[in-house]
C-alpha positions as CSV (number, residue, x, y, z in Angstrom):
1,M,-16.3,-14.9,13.1
2,T,-19.1,-12.6,12.0
3,V,-18.0,-9.5,10.0
4,R,-19.8,-6.4,11.2
5,T,-20.7,-4.2,8.2
6,G,-22.5,-1.3,9.9
7,A,-21.2,1.4,12.2
8,G,-19.9,-1.4,14.5
9,G,-17.8,-2.7,11.6
10,R,-16.2,0.8,11.2
11,V,-15.3,0.6,14.9
12,M,-14.1,-3.0,15.0
13,A,-12.1,-2.9,11.7
14,P,-9.3,-0.5,13.1
15,A,-9.0,-2.7,16.2
16,V,-8.5,-5.9,14.2
17,W,-6.3,-4.1,11.8
18,A,-4.0,-2.9,14.7
19,L,-3.8,-6.4,16.1
20,T,-2.9,-8.1,12.8
21,R,-0.4,-5.3,11.8
22,A,1.3,-5.6,15.2
23,V,2.0,-9.2,14.3
24,L,3.3,-8.3,10.9
25,L,5.6,-5.7,12.4
26,L,6.9,-8.2,15.0
27,C,7.7,-10.5,12.1
28,V,9.6,-7.9,10.0
29,F,11.4,-6.6,13.1
30,K,12.4,-10.3,13.7
31,V,10.8,-10.6,17.2
32,F,9.0,-13.6,15.7
33,T,10.4,-15.6,12.9
34,V,8.4,-17.4,10.3
35,P,9.6,-20.5,8.5
36,G,11.3,-19.9,5.1
37,P,13.7,-17.3,3.8
38,D,14.2,-13.9,5.5
39,V,12.0,-11.6,3.4
40,T,13.4,-8.5,4.9
41,V,16.7,-8.9,3.1
42,D,15.3,-7.0,0.1
43,V,14.8,-4.0,2.2
44,S,18.0,-4.1,4.3
45,V,20.3,-5.0,1.4
46,I,18.8,-4.3,-2.1
47,Y,16.5,-1.3,-1.4
48,Q,19.1,0.2,1.0
49,G,21.8,-0.3,-1.6
50,W,19.7,1.5,-4.2
51,Y,19.0,4.3,-1.7
52,E,22.7,4.9,-1.3
53,V,23.1,5.1,-5.1
54,F,20.2,7.6,-5.2
55,R,21.9,9.7,-2.5
56,S,24.9,10.0,-4.9
57,G,22.6,11.7,-7.4
58,T,22.0,8.9,-10.0
59,Y,20.0,5.7,-10.6
60,P,21.5,2.2,-10.2
61,L,22.4,2.2,-13.9
62,D,24.6,-1.0,-13.9
63,D,22.3,-3.0,-11.5
64,V,20.3,-5.5,-13.5
65,T,17.9,-5.9,-10.5
66,W,16.7,-2.3,-11.0
67,Q,13.8,-2.9,-13.4
68,Y,11.3,-0.3,-12.1
69,P,9.7,2.9,-13.4
70,P,11.5,6.1,-12.4
71,A,9.2,7.1,-9.5
72,A,10.0,3.8,-7.8
73,A,13.0,5.8,-6.6
74,L,10.6,7.8,-4.4
75,A,9.4,4.7,-2.6
76,V,13.0,3.3,-2.1
77,A,14.2,6.7,-0.9
78,S,11.2,7.4,1.3
79,P,12.9,6.2,4.6
80,A,14.9,9.5,4.4
81,L,11.6,11.0,5.7
82,L,12.4,9.3,9.1
83,P,16.1,10.1,9.5
84,F,16.0,9.1,13.2
85,L,15.4,5.5,12.3
86,E,17.7,3.1,10.5
87,Y,16.8,2.5,6.8
88,A,14.9,-0.9,7.2
89,S,13.0,0.3,10.3
90,A,11.9,3.5,8.6
91,F,10.8,1.6,5.6
92,F,8.6,-0.8,7.6
93,V,7.1,2.1,9.5
94,L,6.3,3.9,6.2
95,V,4.7,0.8,4.8
96,L,2.6,0.5,8.0
97,L,1.5,4.2,7.5
98,C,0.5,3.4,3.9
99,D,-1.4,0.4,5.1
100,A,-3.3,2.6,7.7
101,L,-4.0,5.1,5.0
102,V,-5.7,2.5,2.8
103,L,-7.8,1.4,5.8
104,G,-8.7,5.0,6.5
105,L,-9.7,5.6,2.8
106,L,-11.8,2.4,2.7
107,L,-13.6,3.3,6.0
108,Y,-14.2,6.8,4.8
109,A,-15.7,5.5,1.6
110,A,-17.8,3.1,3.7
111,G,-19.3,6.1,5.4
112,R,-21.0,7.2,2.2
113,P,-24.8,6.5,2.0
114,G,-25.5,3.1,0.4
115,T,-22.0,1.6,1.0
116,R,-20.7,-1.1,3.3
117,T,-17.5,-1.8,5.2
118,A,-16.9,-5.0,3.2
119,G,-13.9,-3.5,1.4
120,A,-12.3,-2.4,4.6
121,W,-12.8,-5.9,6.1
122,V,-11.2,-7.5,3.0
123,W,-8.2,-5.2,3.5
124,V,-8.0,-5.9,7.2
125,A,-8.1,-9.7,6.7
126,G,-6.4,-10.0,3.3
127,V,-3.2,-8.2,3.9
128,P,-2.0,-10.3,6.8
129,L,-2.6,-13.5,4.7
130,L,0.3,-12.3,2.5
131,G,2.6,-12.7,5.5
132,P,5.5,-10.4,6.4
133,T,6.5,-10.1,2.8
134,V,3.8,-7.5,2.4
135,Y,5.8,-5.1,4.6
136,A,9.1,-6.0,3.0
137,R,8.2,-4.7,-0.4
138,Y,7.1,-1.3,-1.6
139,D,3.9,-2.7,-3.3
140,L,1.7,-1.6,-0.4
141,M,2.8,2.0,-1.0
142,V,1.8,1.6,-4.7
143,T,-1.5,0.0,-3.6
144,A,-2.3,3.1,-1.4
145,V,-2.0,5.3,-4.5
146,A,-4.2,2.9,-6.5
147,V,-6.9,2.7,-3.8
148,A,-6.9,6.5,-3.6
149,A,-7.3,6.7,-7.4
150,V,-10.2,4.3,-7.4
151,L,-12.0,6.1,-4.7
152,A,-11.3,9.5,-6.2
153,G,-12.7,8.3,-9.5
154,V,-16.2,8.2,-8.1
155,R,-16.5,11.9,-8.1
156,R,-13.2,13.2,-9.6
157,P,-12.2,11.3,-12.7
158,R,-9.2,13.6,-13.4
159,V,-7.8,13.0,-10.0
160,M,-8.2,9.3,-10.6
161,G,-6.3,9.7,-13.8
162,A,-3.5,11.7,-12.2
163,L,-3.2,9.2,-9.3
164,A,-3.2,6.2,-11.6
165,A,-0.5,7.9,-13.8
166,F,1.6,8.5,-10.7
167,G,1.0,4.9,-9.5
168,A,2.2,3.7,-12.9
169,L,5.4,5.7,-12.5
170,L,5.9,3.8,-9.2
171,K,5.1,0.4,-10.5
172,V,3.4,-0.2,-13.9
173,W,0.2,-2.1,-12.8
174,P,-1.8,1.0,-11.6
175,V,-2.3,2.0,-15.2
176,L,-4.8,-0.8,-15.4
177,L,-7.1,1.3,-13.3
178,L,-7.8,3.3,-16.4
179,V,-9.0,0.3,-18.4
180,G,-12.8,0.6,-18.8
181,T,-13.1,4.2,-17.7
182,A,-14.7,5.0,-21.0
183,K,-17.7,3.0,-19.9
184,G,-18.5,5.9,-17.6
185,R,-19.1,6.1,-13.9
186,T,-20.7,2.7,-13.6
187,T,-17.4,0.9,-13.1
188,R,-16.2,3.5,-10.5
189,R,-19.5,3.4,-8.6
190,A,-19.3,-0.4,-8.4
191,W,-15.8,-0.1,-6.9
192,S,-17.0,2.5,-4.5
193,A,-20.0,0.4,-3.4
194,A,-17.7,-2.6,-2.8
195,A,-15.5,-0.4,-0.6
């Protein structure tokens, strides 16, 4: 398969994204089953259990499986934004929306002069390779914040810092985006050009 990197690539990427994400959704909604353990249990049991604890006004203080920064509660509680869906379904839809947001950010960045759609195509092809697990964890939500931080850093380093800090409050690893920022805009421009 030849990856289109020009204007055609910006048109084809959303179509391929939609096809691959439909397959992921069919897997997490259990229309198709993949060999191995049921990866959706974390959402329907663990995350939903934590959500119920949050609704009572506290954190899961006695739960040894809660080993996340405080803002992770926002990701776990986010299905409340879609009260017309059951918890797991709402979670999967929100992860899909974050996935679409990342694609949109990468395609927007690819529209800048001197950039390519390679980053968007890596996203389109790479995420499905992780299998349905990618939609059964909140990591994709964190990744959306991190991608927004990297792309903002090209022109607005303070916005990058704020988004990276928020990402670190969701899950620690986005703080790594700040490593090397003292080297100037060279690193951020390299990321932007790759996108």
